[in-house]
C-alpha positions, 0 to 999 in steps of 0.5 A: 912299506913291510906291515902289509908285504909281509902281513904283521897288525904292528911295527914288530922292531920300532926304536921307541920303547914299549911296554907290550913289547916287554921280554922277559929275559934272565937279566930283565926278569931280575931286573923286574923282580929287584924292583918290583921288591923294592916297592914291596918294601916302601923305602930307599932308593933301587938302581938301575944301570945297564947300557943304552938301549938295553931296555932298562924304559923299556923295563920301566914302562911294562912296571907302570903298566903293570901298577895300574891296579894297584894304589900308586900314584908314579911318576917319570921325570926324564930331563935330569941336565937340571940344577936341584931347583929346577929338578924339585919343579919337574918332580912337583910337574910331573906328579901333577902339582902347581910348581910356577913361581913358587920358592924352593920352600913352597915346594917343598911344601906342596910337596910333603902335601901331596905325599901326607893325602897321599898316604890318608889315602893308602896310596904310595908316592913312587919316582921314577928318575931316569937317564940320572947318570946326567944329574950333578950330585946336588941335585941327587941330594935335592932327590934324596932329601925328599926321603926324608917326608917320613910318617911315623912308620915309614918314608911317604916317598920311594926312588928309582934311578935308571941311569948309564953305568957311569952313573955307578963311579957318581954314586961310589964320590965322597957327596954319595955316602948318605944317598947310599945308604938309602939304597935298598937294592941295585941291578946291571941290566947285561945284553942278550946273549945268541940265544935271548937275542934269537928268542928276542926278535921271535917275541916281537915278531910275534907280538906284532902279528908273524905269520911266518913269513918271512922265514928267517934262517938259523945262521941269520941270528949269529949275525944280529948278535954280532953287530948289535953284541946284545943290545935290544935297541941295536937289534931293532934298529938291524932287524927293521932295516932287514925287513925294508929290504926284504920287502923291497926285494919281495923276500920270503926268505931272509939268511946270512947272506941279507943280514951281512948285506943289511950290515955293511949298509949300517957300517957304511952309512956309519963311515960316512956320518963320522967322516971328516968334511 
């Protein structure tokens, strides 16, 4: 709707993670550095936590994009409410291996053969587990056991775990001691501050072909930051609605009044959604 009106080449505030719109905030740059450090070590577990919508998946896809030039066999596991055996099947499927009808022993042999083949070809194997806070302790232990596959000098598999803040509590459990000993780096991805919120918005607009229309007045960014608490997904939601309203009202300048109106509309919709019948 508003793409043609404002002359955007693509939608600037999509809710789905898109590595092409990756914004290197202070926190996101640090998290990326931890991930890249982990890759350079070719060992152990790297853990990144952050609130819902903080940009963990976008960060991971940005890293995947950079890995295209390297010899890395990378796979992502997203469905994490799984028992240990189903988790192994999902890991095998993520790497394009056979899994249907196989016993646990056969699955492990299939995964080990794959990893050793990658080692012979000088290719590292990386497993990324998203929504790790949903993993059962037994499933986490099964994933840890996969790190026992080793060559003479290094593990054959490296694992990144991405989760919401509560995942840290899981890691402190008594059953997680062996996993904790294999964690080589961990980082919590926090929200953007107000200055970063403005830079994030302008970054996404420019990526989408922003030609200066609409003009965003300075005071608008405080409203957006207060509403979103600096969470990128909430910023995207708000700004998308703001541009829709601007298009419908045929506005070339958007300021505090328009931002407050959008905020009230969203809050009313939320109140209706949670109110009892």
